[in-house]
N, CA, C, O and the ligand as a Tripos MOL2 file, in Angstrom:
@<TRIPOS>MOLECULE
protein
  233   231    59     0     0
PROTEIN
NO_CHARGES

@<TRIPOS>ATOM
      1 N          66.6670  117.2090   17.3110 N.3       1 MET1
      2 CA         66.7550  118.6080   16.9780 C.3       1 MET1
      3 C          65.6390  119.0560   15.9580 C.2       1 MET1
      4 O          65.5260  120.2280   15.6000 O.2       1 MET1
      5 N          64.8860  118.1170   15.5490 N.am      2 GLU2
      6 CA         63.8400  118.3910   14.5310 C.3       2 GLU2
      7 C          62.8480  119.4650   15.1560 C.2       2 GLU2
      8 O          62.5240  120.4790   14.5380 O.2       2 GLU2
      9 N          62.4220  119.1810   16.3470 N.am      3 GLY3
     10 CA         61.4400  120.0300   17.0190 C.3       3 GLY3
     11 C          61.9950  121.4780   17.2110 C.2       3 GLY3
     12 O          61.2590  122.4550   17.0670 O.2       3 GLY3
     13 N          63.2420  121.5810   17.5230 N.am      4 GLU4
     14 CA         63.8340  122.9310   17.7880 C.3       4 GLU4
     15 C          63.8860  123.7230   16.4530 C.2       4 GLU4
     16 O          63.7120  124.9420   16.4470 O.2       4 GLU4
     17 N          64.1100  123.0610   15.4000 N.am      5 GLU5
     18 CA         64.2570  123.6880   14.1050 C.3       5 GLU5
     19 C          62.8700  124.2700   13.6780 C.2       5 GLU5
     20 O          62.7490  125.3800   13.1580 O.2       5 GLU5
     21 N          61.8900  123.4640   13.9300 N.am      6 ARG6
     22 CA         60.4490  123.9000   13.6130 C.3       6 ARG6
     23 C          60.0370  125.0960   14.4580 C.2       6 ARG6
     24 O          59.2140  125.8960   14.0130 O.2       6 ARG6
     25 N          60.5680  125.2430   15.6310 N.am      7 MET7
     26 CA         60.1730  126.2880   16.4810 C.3       7 MET7
     27 C          60.9010  127.6030   16.1480 C.2       7 MET7
     28 O          60.3390  128.6740   16.3760 O.2       7 MET7
     29 N          62.1600  127.5530   15.6050 N.am      8 SER8
     30 CA         62.8980  128.6890   15.2860 C.3       8 SER8
     31 C          62.5880  129.2520   13.8700 C.2       8 SER8
     32 O          62.7570  130.4420   13.6030 O.2       8 SER8
     33 N          62.1480  128.3820   13.0190 N.am      9 THR9
     34 CA         61.8480  128.8520   11.5830 C.3       9 THR9
     35 C          60.5180  128.3330   11.1690 C.2       9 THR9
     36 O          60.3250  127.1190   11.2390 O.2       9 THR9
     37 N          59.5990  129.1130   10.7520 N.am     10 TYR10
     38 CA         58.2770  128.6010   10.2490 C.3      10 TYR10
     39 C          57.7850  129.5840    9.1840 C.2      10 TYR10
     40 O          58.1920  130.7440    9.1240 O.2      10 TYR10
     41 N          56.8950  129.0580    8.3570 N.am     11 ARG11
     42 CA         56.3460  129.8900    7.2370 C.3      11 ARG11
     43 C          55.1920  130.7270    7.7400 C.2      11 ARG11
     44 O          54.3850  130.3210    8.5760 O.2      11 ARG11
     45 N          55.1640  131.9420    7.1660 N.am     12 VAL12
     46 CA         54.1090  132.8430    7.5920 C.3      12 VAL12
     47 C          53.5590  133.6500    6.3240 C.2      12 VAL12
     48 O          54.2120  133.7350    5.2840 O.2      12 VAL12
     49 N          52.4910  134.1470    6.4750 N.am     13 LYS13
     50 CA         51.9180  134.9730    5.4480 C.3      13 LYS13
     51 C          51.8810  136.3470    6.0670 C.2      13 LYS13
     52 O          51.3810  136.5220    7.1780 O.2      13 LYS13
     53 N          52.4020  137.3140    5.3640 N.am     14 VAL14
     54 CA         52.6060  138.6500    5.9470 C.3      14 VAL14
     55 C          51.8890  139.7100    5.0640 C.2      14 VAL14
     56 O          52.0430  139.7390    3.8430 O.2      14 VAL14
     57 N          51.1430  140.5290    5.7050 N.am     15 THR15
     58 CA         50.5960  141.6920    5.0490 C.3      15 THR15
     59 C          51.4480  142.8530    5.3470 C.2      15 THR15
     60 O          51.6430  143.1890    6.5150 O.2      15 THR15
     61 N          51.9870  143.5100    4.3120 N.am     16 ILE16
     62 CA         52.9180  144.6320    4.5640 C.3      16 ILE16
     63 C          52.1420  145.8900    4.0810 C.2      16 ILE16
     64 O          51.6510  145.9480    2.9540 O.2      16 ILE16
     65 N          52.0630  146.8230    4.9290 N.am     17 ARG17
     66 CA         51.3830  148.0250    4.5370 C.3      17 ARG17
     67 C          52.3640  149.2280    4.6310 C.2      17 ARG17
     68 O          53.0290  149.4510    5.6430 O.2      17 ARG17
     69 N          52.4050  149.9530    3.5570 N.am     18 CYS18
     70 CA         53.3230  151.0360    3.4630 C.3      18 CYS18
     71 C          52.7520  152.2800    4.2430 C.2      18 CYS18
     72 O          51.6210  152.7130    4.0230 O.2      18 CYS18
     73 N          53.5920  152.8100    5.1450 N.am     19 ASN19
     74 CA         53.1230  153.9410    5.9040 C.3      19 ASN19
     75 C          53.1110  155.2100    5.1440 C.2      19 ASN19
     76 O          52.5370  156.2020    5.5920 O.2      19 ASN19
     77 N          53.7310  155.2080    3.9990 N.am     20 ARG20
     78 CA         53.7880  156.4960    3.2300 C.3      20 ARG20
     79 C          52.5900  156.6530    2.2590 C.2      20 ARG20
     80 O          51.8870  157.6630    2.2340 O.2      20 ARG20
     81 N          52.4150  155.5770    1.4640 N.am     21 CYS21
     82 CA         51.3870  155.7200    0.4740 C.3      21 CYS21
     83 C          50.1400  154.8340    0.6870 C.2      21 CYS21
     84 O          49.1440  154.9240   -0.0320 O.2      21 CYS21
     85 N          50.2580  153.9560    1.7400 N.am     22 GLY22
     86 CA         49.1350  153.1140    2.0210 C.3      22 GLY22
     87 C          48.9630  151.8480    1.1910 C.2      22 GLY22
     88 O          47.9950  151.1130    1.3870 O.2      22 GLY22
     89 N          49.8820  151.5830    0.2700 N.am     23 GLU23
     90 CA         49.7850  150.3900   -0.5610 C.3      23 GLU23
     91 C          49.9430  149.0700    0.3020 C.2      23 GLU23
     92 O          50.7130  149.0350    1.2610 O.2      23 GLU23
     93 N          49.2520  148.0990   -0.0480 N.am     24 LYS24
     94 CA         49.3410  146.8250    0.7690 C.3      24 LYS24
     95 C          49.9480  145.7530   -0.1340 C.2      24 LYS24
     96 O          49.6890  145.7140   -1.3360 O.2      24 LYS24
     97 N          50.7360  144.9100    0.4510 N.am     25 PHE25
     98 CA         51.3730  143.8200   -0.2120 C.3      25 PHE25
     99 C          51.0830  142.6170    0.6440 C.2      25 PHE25
    100 O          51.2540  142.6800    1.8610 O.2      25 PHE25
    101 N          50.6440  141.5080    0.0480 N.am     26 VAL26
    102 CA         50.5150  140.1750    0.7700 C.3      26 VAL26
    103 C          51.6070  139.2900    0.2540 C.2      26 VAL26
    104 O          51.6780  138.9580   -0.9300 O.2      26 VAL26
    105 N          52.5090  138.8930    1.2380 N.am     27 LEU27
    106 CA         53.5420  138.0140    0.8050 C.3      27 LEU27
    107 C          53.6890  136.8220    1.7350 C.2      27 LEU27
    108 O          53.2470  136.7910    2.8830 O.2      27 LEU27
    109 N          54.3390  135.8620    1.1410 N.am     28 ARG28
    110 CA         54.6960  134.6510    1.9570 C.3      28 ARG28
    111 C          56.1660  134.6630    2.2750 C.2      28 ARG28
    112 O          57.0190  134.9420    1.4330 O.2      28 ARG28
    113 N          56.4200  134.3590    3.4860 N.am     29 GLY29
    114 CA         57.8550  134.3680    3.8980 C.3      29 GLY29
    115 C          58.0630  133.4240    4.9980 C.2      29 GLY29
    116 O          57.2270  132.5610    5.2640 O.2      29 GLY29
    117 N          59.2210  133.5760    5.6790 N.am     30 ARG30
    118 CA         59.4450  132.7370    6.8100 C.3      30 ARG30
    119 C          59.9550  133.5320    8.0090 C.2      30 ARG30
    120 O          60.6030  134.5670    7.8560 O.2      30 ARG30
    121 N          59.6600  133.0450    9.1640 N.am     31 LYS31
    122 CA         60.0260  133.7490   10.3100 C.3      31 LYS31
    123 C          61.1390  132.9770   10.9330 C.2      31 LYS31
    124 O          61.0720  131.7600   11.1040 O.2      31 LYS31
    125 N          62.1550  133.7010   11.2660 N.am     32 GLU32
    126 CA         63.3600  133.0150   11.8730 C.3      32 GLU32
    127 C          63.8460  133.7760   13.1110 C.2      32 GLU32
    128 O          64.3660  134.8870   13.0030 O.2      32 GLU32
    129 N          63.6720  133.1780   14.2630 N.am     33 ARG33
    130 CA         64.1410  133.8260   15.4710 C.3      33 ARG33
    131 C          63.5830  135.2400   15.6290 C.2      33 ARG33
    132 O          64.3110  136.1860   15.9290 O.2      33 ARG33
    133 N          62.2090  135.3610   15.4110 N.am     34 GLY34
    134 CA         61.5430  136.6160   15.5710 C.3      34 GLY34
    135 C          61.7140  137.5960   14.4250 C.2      34 GLY34
    136 O          61.1710  138.6990   14.4810 O.2      34 GLY34
    137 N          62.4440  137.2310   13.4010 N.am     35 GLN35
    138 CA         62.6510  138.1320   12.2520 C.3      35 GLN35
    139 C          61.8370  137.4860   11.0670 C.2      35 GLN35
    140 O          61.9000  136.2890   10.7870 O.2      35 GLN35
    141 N          61.0760  138.4010   10.4130 N.am     36 ILE36
    142 CA         60.3500  137.9960    9.2260 C.3      36 ILE36
    143 C          61.1520  138.1920    7.9690 C.2      36 ILE36
    144 O          61.6300  139.2970    7.7110 O.2      36 ILE36
    145 N          61.3110  137.1820    7.2000 N.am     37 ASP37
    146 CA         62.0710  137.2760    5.9670 C.3      37 ASP37
    147 C          61.0860  137.0130    4.7160 C.2      37 ASP37
    148 O          60.6550  135.8850    4.4760 O.2      37 ASP37
    149 N          60.7870  138.0710    3.9890 N.am     38 THR38
    150 CA         59.8290  137.8630    2.8510 C.3      38 THR38
    151 C          60.5470  138.1270    1.6090 C.2      38 THR38
    152 O          60.0400  137.7760    0.5440 O.2      38 THR38
    153 N          61.7650  138.7560    1.6450 N.am     39 GLY39
    154 CA         62.4180  139.1260    0.3700 C.3      39 GLY39
    155 C          61.9500  140.5230   -0.1040 C.2      39 GLY39
    156 O          62.4490  141.0670   -1.0890 O.2      39 GLY39
    157 N          61.0170  141.0500    0.6050 N.am     40 PHE40
    158 CA         60.4620  142.3730    0.2740 C.3      40 PHE40
    159 C          61.5260  143.4330    0.3260 C.2      40 PHE40
    160 O          62.2700  143.4870    1.3050 O.2      40 PHE40
    161 N          61.6370  144.2610   -0.6510 N.am     41 LYS41
    162 CA         62.6800  145.2450   -0.5770 C.3      41 LYS41
    163 C          62.1650  146.6920   -0.4500 C.2      41 LYS41
    164 O          62.6140  147.4610    0.4000 O.2      41 LYS41
    165 N          61.2330  147.0190   -1.3030 N.am     42 GLN42
    166 CA         60.6890  148.4350   -1.2160 C.3      42 GLN42
    167 C          59.3010  148.5300   -1.9160 C.2      42 GLN42
    168 O          58.9020  147.7110   -2.7440 O.2      42 GLN42
    169 N          58.6340  149.5870   -1.5030 N.am     43 CYS43
    170 CA         57.3680  149.8570   -1.9810 C.3      43 CYS43
    171 C          57.3790  150.5580   -3.4150 C.2      43 CYS43
    172 O          58.4450  150.9780   -3.8650 O.2      43 CYS43
    173 N          56.3400  150.6670   -4.0390 N.am     44 LEU44
    174 CA         56.2450  151.3880   -5.3550 C.3      44 LEU44
    175 C          56.6110  152.8740   -5.1490 C.2      44 LEU44
    176 O          57.0230  153.5520   -6.0900 O.2      44 LEU44
    177 N          56.4610  153.3470   -3.9640 N.am     45 CYS45
    178 CA         56.8340  154.8200   -3.7980 C.3      45 CYS45
    179 C          58.2390  154.9960   -3.2480 C.2      45 CYS45
    180 O          58.5930  156.0640   -2.7480 O.2      45 CYS45
    181 N          59.0470  153.9210   -3.3460 N.am     46 SER46
    182 CA         60.4540  153.9610   -3.0370 C.3      46 SER46
    183 C          60.7450  153.9590   -1.5400 C.2      46 SER46
    184 O          61.8660  154.1470   -1.0680 O.2      46 SER46
    185 N          59.6050  153.7230   -0.8120 N.am     47 ASN47
    186 CA         59.8630  153.6540    0.7010 C.3      47 ASN47
    187 C          60.5090  152.3150    0.9230 C.2      47 ASN47
    188 O          60.1030  151.3140    0.3330 O.2      47 ASN47
    189 N          61.5360  152.2900    1.7910 N.am     48 THR48
    190 CA         62.2630  151.0880    2.0240 C.3      48 THR48
    191 C          62.2400  150.6590    3.5490 C.2      48 THR48
    192 O          62.6390  149.5580    3.9270 O.2      48 THR48
    193 N          61.7420  151.6210    4.3720 N.am     49 ASP49
    194 CA         61.8390  151.2190    5.8780 C.3      49 ASP49
    195 C          60.6710  151.6450    6.7230 C.2      49 ASP49
    196 O          60.7070  151.5020    7.9450 O.2      49 ASP49
    197 N          59.6240  152.1700    6.0930 N.am     50 ASP50
    198 CA         58.4870  152.6370    6.9480 C.3      50 ASP50
    199 C          57.2380  151.8220    6.6140 C.2      50 ASP50
    200 O          56.3460  152.2350    5.8720 O.2      50 ASP50
    201 N          57.2450  150.6140    7.2280 N.am     51 PHE51
    202 CA         56.1290  149.6940    6.9800 C.3      51 PHE51
    203 C          55.5180  149.1680    8.2890 C.2      51 PHE51
    204 O          56.0810  149.2010    9.3840 O.2      51 PHE51
    205 N          54.2880  148.6770    8.0330 N.am     52 GLU52
    206 CA         53.6080  148.0290    9.1540 C.3      52 GLU52
    207 C          53.4600  146.5770    8.7300 C.2      52 GLU52
    208 O          52.9410  146.2910    7.6510 O.2      52 GLU52
    209 N          53.9050  145.6760    9.5620 N.am     53 PHE53
    210 CA         53.9160  144.2190    9.2480 C.3      53 PHE53
    211 C          52.7290  143.6040   10.0620 C.2      53 PHE53
    212 O          52.6130  143.7920   11.2730 O.2      53 PHE53
    213 N          51.8590  142.8610    9.3230 N.am     54 GLU54
    214 CA         50.8950  142.0390   10.0120 C.3      54 GLU54
    215 C          51.0470  140.6100    9.6770 C.2      54 GLU54
    216 O          50.8640  140.2220    8.5230 O.2      54 GLU54
    217 N          51.3780  139.7990   10.6470 N.am     55 GLU55
    218 CA         51.6370  138.3790   10.4740 C.3      55 GLU55
    219 C          50.3990  137.5630   10.5380 C.2      55 GLU55
    220 O          49.6190  137.7790   11.4650 O.2      55 GLU55
    221 N          50.1360  136.6670    9.6730 N.am     56 GLN56
    222 CA         48.9980  135.8300    9.6670 C.3      56 GLN56
    223 C          49.3860  134.3180    9.6040 C.2      56 GLN56
    224 O          50.3850  133.9350    8.9960 O.2      56 GLN56
    225 N          48.5930  133.5390   10.2260 N.am     57 ALA57
    226 CA         48.8580  132.0400   10.1860 C.3      57 ALA57
    227 C          48.6450  131.5480    8.7420 C.2      57 ALA57
    228 O          47.7170  131.9850    8.0610 O.2      57 ALA57
    229 N          49.4810  130.6710    8.3070 N.am     58 LEU58
    230 CA         49.4530  130.1240    6.9480 C.3      58 LEU58
    231 C          48.5180  128.9390    6.8510 C.2      58 LEU58
    232 O          48.3720  128.3550    5.7770 O.2      58 LEU58
    233 ZN         54.4520  153.1640   -0.5110 Zn       59 ZN59
@<TRIPOS>BOND
     1     1     2 1
     2     2     3 1
     3     3     4 2
     4     3     5 am
     5     5     6 1
     6     6     7 1
     7     7     8 2
     8     7     9 am
     9     9    10 1
    10    10    11 1
    11    11    12 2
    12    11    13 am
    13    13    14 1
    14    14    15 1
    15    15    16 2
    16    15    17 am
    17    17    18 1
    18    18    19 1
    19    19    20 2
    20    19    21 am
    21    21    22 1
    22    22    23 1
    23    23    24 2
    24    23    25 am
    25    25    26 1
    26    26    27 1
    27    27    28 2
    28    27    29 am
    29    29    30 1
    30    30    31 1
    31    31    32 2
    32    31    33 am
    33    33    34 1
    34    34    35 1
    35    35    36 2
    36    35    37 am
    37    37    38 1
    38    38    39 1
    39    39    40 2
    40    39    41 am
    41    41    42 1
    42    42    43 1
    43    43    44 2
    44    43    45 am
    45    45    46 1
    46    46    47 1
    47    47    48 2
    48    47    49 am
    49    49    50 1
    50    50    51 1
    51    51    52 2
    52    51    53 am
    53    53    54 1
    54    54    55 1
    55    55    56 2
    56    55    57 am
    57    57    58 1
    58    58    59 1
    59    59    60 2
    60    59    61 am
    61    61    62 1
    62    62    63 1
    63    63    64 2
    64    63    65 am
    65    65    66 1
    66    66    67 1
    67    67    68 2
    68    67    69 am
    69    69    70 1
    70    70    71 1
    71    71    72 2
    72    71    73 am
    73    73    74 1
    74    74    75 1
    75    75    76 2
    76    75    77 am
    77    77    78 1
    78    78    79 1
    79    79    80 2
    80    79    81 am
    81    81    82 1
    82    82    83 1
    83    83    84 2
    84    83    85 am
    85    85    86 1
    86    86    87 1
    87    87    88 2
    88    87    89 am
    89    89    90 1
    90    90    91 1
    91    91    92 2
    92    91    93 am
    93    93    94 1
    94    94    95 1
    95    95    96 2
    96    95    97 am
    97    97    98 1
    98    98    99 1
    99    99   100 2
   100    99   101 am
   101   101   102 1
   102   102   103 1
   103   103   104 2
   104   103   105 am
   105   105   106 1
   106   106   107 1
   107   107   108 2
   108   107   109 am
   109   109   110 1
   110   110   111 1
   111   111   112 2
   112   111   113 am
   113   113   114 1
   114   114   115 1
   115   115   116 2
   116   115   117 am
   117   117   118 1
   118   118   119 1
   119   119   120 2
   120   119   121 am
   121   121   122 1
   122   122   123 1
   123   123   124 2
   124   123   125 am
   125   125   126 1
   126   126   127 1
   127   127   128 2
   128   127   129 am
   129   129   130 1
   130   130   131 1
   131   131   132 2
   132   131   133 am
   133   133   134 1
   134   134   135 1
   135   135   136 2
   136   135   137 am
   137   137   138 1
   138   138   139 1
   139   139   140 2
   140   139   141 am
   141   141   142 1
   142   142   143 1
   143   143   144 2
   144   143   145 am
   145   145   146 1
   146   146   147 1
   147   147   148 2
   148   147   149 am
   149   149   150 1
   150   150   151 1
   151   151   152 2
   152   151   153 am
   153   153   154 1
   154   154   155 1
   155   155   156 2
   156   155   157 am
   157   157   158 1
   158   158   159 1
   159   159   160 2
   160   159   161 am
   161   161   162 1
   162   162   163 1
   163   163   164 2
   164   163   165 am
   165   165   166 1
   166   166   167 1
   167   167   168 2
   168   167   169 am
   169   169   170 1
   170   170   171 1
   171   171   172 2
   172   171   173 am
   173   173   174 1
   174   174   175 1
   175   175   176 2
   176   175   177 am
   177   177   178 1
   178   178   179 1
   179   179   180 2
   180   179   181 am
   181   181   182 1
   182   182   183 1
   183   183   184 2
   184   183   185 am
   185   185   186 1
   186   186   187 1
   187   187   188 2
   188   187   189 am
   189   189   190 1
   190   190   191 1
   191   191   192 2
   192   191   193 am
   193   193   194 1
   194   194   195 1
   195   195   196 2
   196   195   197 am
   197   197   198 1
   198   198   199 1
   199   199   200 2
   200   199   201 am
   201   201   202 1
   202   202   203 1
   203   203   204 2
   204   203   205 am
   205   205   206 1
   206   206   207 1
   207   207   208 2
   208   207   209 am
   209   209   210 1
   210   210   211 1
   211   211   212 2
   212   211   213 am
   213   213   214 1
   214   214   215 1
   215   215   216 2
   216   215   217 am
   217   217   218 1
   218   218   219 1
   219   219   220 2
   220   219   221 am
   221   221   222 1
   222   222   223 1
   223   223   224 2
   224   223   225 am
   225   225   226 1
   226   226   227 1
   227   227   228 2
   228   227   229 am
   229   229   230 1
   230   230   231 1
   231   231   232 2
@<TRIPOS>SUBSTRUCTURE
     1 MET1         2 RESIDUE 1 A MET
     2 GLU2         6 RESIDUE 1 A GLU
     3 GLY3        10 RESIDUE 1 A GLY
     4 GLU4        14 RESIDUE 1 A GLU
     5 GLU5        18 RESIDUE 1 A GLU
     6 ARG6        22 RESIDUE 1 A ARG
     7 MET7        26 RESIDUE 1 A MET
     8 SER8        30 RESIDUE 1 A SER
     9 THR9        34 RESIDUE 1 A THR
    10 TYR10       38 RESIDUE 1 A TYR
    11 ARG11       42 RESIDUE 1 A ARG
    12 VAL12       46 RESIDUE 1 A VAL
    13 LYS13       50 RESIDUE 1 A LYS
    14 VAL14       54 RESIDUE 1 A VAL
    15 THR15       58 RESIDUE 1 A THR
    16 ILE16       62 RESIDUE 1 A ILE
    17 ARG17       66 RESIDUE 1 A ARG
    18 CYS18       70 RESIDUE 1 A CYS
    19 ASN19       74 RESIDUE 1 A ASN
    20 ARG20       78 RESIDUE 1 A ARG
    21 CYS21       82 RESIDUE 1 A CYS
    22 GLY22       86 RESIDUE 1 A GLY
    23 GLU23       90 RESIDUE 1 A GLU
    24 LYS24       94 RESIDUE 1 A LYS
    25 PHE25       98 RESIDUE 1 A PHE
    26 VAL26      102 RESIDUE 1 A VAL
    27 LEU27      106 RESIDUE 1 A LEU
    28 ARG28      110 RESIDUE 1 A ARG
    29 GLY29      114 RESIDUE 1 A GLY
    30 ARG30      118 RESIDUE 1 A ARG
    31 LYS31      122 RESIDUE 1 A LYS
    32 GLU32      126 RESIDUE 1 A GLU
    33 ARG33      130 RESIDUE 1 A ARG
    34 GLY34      134 RESIDUE 1 A GLY
    35 GLN35      138 RESIDUE 1 A GLN
    36 ILE36      142 RESIDUE 1 A ILE
    37 ASP37      146 RESIDUE 1 A ASP
    38 THR38      150 RESIDUE 1 A THR
    39 GLY39      154 RESIDUE 1 A GLY
    40 PHE40      158 RESIDUE 1 A PHE
    41 LYS41      162 RESIDUE 1 A LYS
    42 GLN42      166 RESIDUE 1 A GLN
    43 CYS43      170 RESIDUE 1 A CYS
    44 LEU44      174 RESIDUE 1 A LEU
    45 CYS45      178 RESIDUE 1 A CYS
    46 SER46      182 RESIDUE 1 A SER
    47 ASN47      186 RESIDUE 1 A ASN
    48 THR48      190 RESIDUE 1 A THR
    49 ASP49      194 RESIDUE 1 A ASP
    50 ASP50      198 RESIDUE 1 A ASP
    51 PHE51      202 RESIDUE 1 A PHE
    52 GLU52      206 RESIDUE 1 A GLU
    53 PHE53      210 RESIDUE 1 A PHE
    54 GLU54      214 RESIDUE 1 A GLU
    55 GLU55      218 RESIDUE 1 A GLU
    56 GLN56      222 RESIDUE 1 A GLN
    57 ALA57      226 RESIDUE 1 A ALA
    58 LEU58      230 RESIDUE 1 A LEU
    59 ZN59       233 GROUP 0 **** ****
């Protein structure tokens, strides 16, 4: 089951760009079943849901 676990969860580096103010954040997180989890909650401008995610290989 080791291989299966590696396929469903892996570490990623994510660039998050705010679509409201244009601020960029570079975070490390993990991707699980297609969902990226970085712990990122909101931008400096209080935006919580309007972002562009760009995933990069770590
Ligand atoms: Zn913002």
